[in-house]
C-alpha positions in Angstrom: 109.4 87.4 110.4 107.0 84.5 112.2 104.5 83.2 110.6 101.5 80.8 112.5 102.4 77.1 111.3 100.0 75.7 108.4 98.2 73.5 110.2 97.1 76.0 113.6 95.6 78.7 110.7 94.1 76.2 107.7 93.1 77.9 104.8 89.4 78.3 104.3 87.5 80.1 101.3 85.1 82.7 102.2 84.2 86.1 103.1 85.1 87.2 106.8 88.2 87.6 109.2 91.8 86.8 110.2 91.6 84.5 114.1 93.4 87.1 116.2 93.0 84.4 119.0 94.8 82.0 116.9 98.5 85.0 117.5 99.5 83.0 120.7 100.5 79.8 118.7 103.1 78.3 118.3 105.4 80.3 115.3 108.1 79.6 112.5 110.6 81.7 111.3 110.9 82.2 107.1 114.1 81.0 108.5 113.1 77.9 109.6 110.8 76.9 107.0 112.5 73.5 104.6 113.5 75.2 101.2 112.7 79.1 101.6 114.3 81.1 99.1 113.4 84.6 98.0 113.1 85.0 94.5 114.2 89.1 93.0 112.0 91.0 92.1 110.8 91.2 88.5 112.7 88.1 87.4 110.4 86.4 85.3 112.8 83.5 84.8 113.6 83.0 88.8 110.0 83.3 89.2 109.7 80.2 87.0 112.4 78.4 88.2 110.7 78.9 91.7 107.9 78.1 90.8 109.0 74.4 88.5 110.2 73.5 92.1 107.9 74.4 94.7 104.9 76.5 96.0 105.6 80.5 95.7 103.6 83.3 97.6 104.0 87.1 96.8 103.5 90.2 97.9 101.1 93.0 95.9 100.2 96.3 96.9 96.4 95.6 96.9 96.0 99.7 96.6 95.3 100.2 93.2 92.1 100.6 90.7 92.9 97.6 89.0 93.1 94.9 91.8 90.9 97.3 93.8 87.7 96.6 91.2 89.8 92.6 90.5 87.2 89.8 90.4 88.8 86.7 89.4 90.9 84.9 86.8 94.1 85.4 85.7 94.9 89.5 86.9 96.9 91.0 84.2 96.8 94.8 85.6 99.2 96.0 88.0 101.2 94.9 91.0 103.2 97.8 91.8 106.9 98.2 92.1 108.1 99.1 95.4 108.8 96.5 98.2 108.0 99.0 100.9 103.9 99.2 99.3 103.9 96.2 99.4 100.4 95.4 101.2 98.8 92.2 100.4 100.2 88.7 100.5 98.9 85.7 97.8 
């Protein structure tokens, strides 16, 4: 998988659409990212260890009612449990 460099696509806090014109920018593979590692699914201890040492991102199944009606705070609903259903990155 390839990702756009963060400096070329900074975080913006507003509702909107992706800037598809930036798809042609320089990309890096996850394997090239320093410190990149996979955390095993459903392993709270591994997640705690990862959070303690680096930023993390997660994939969730955002199609469920819990997620669709979420409007802020700590999410306590279901995030799905099948890797093939993941459709949202956080």
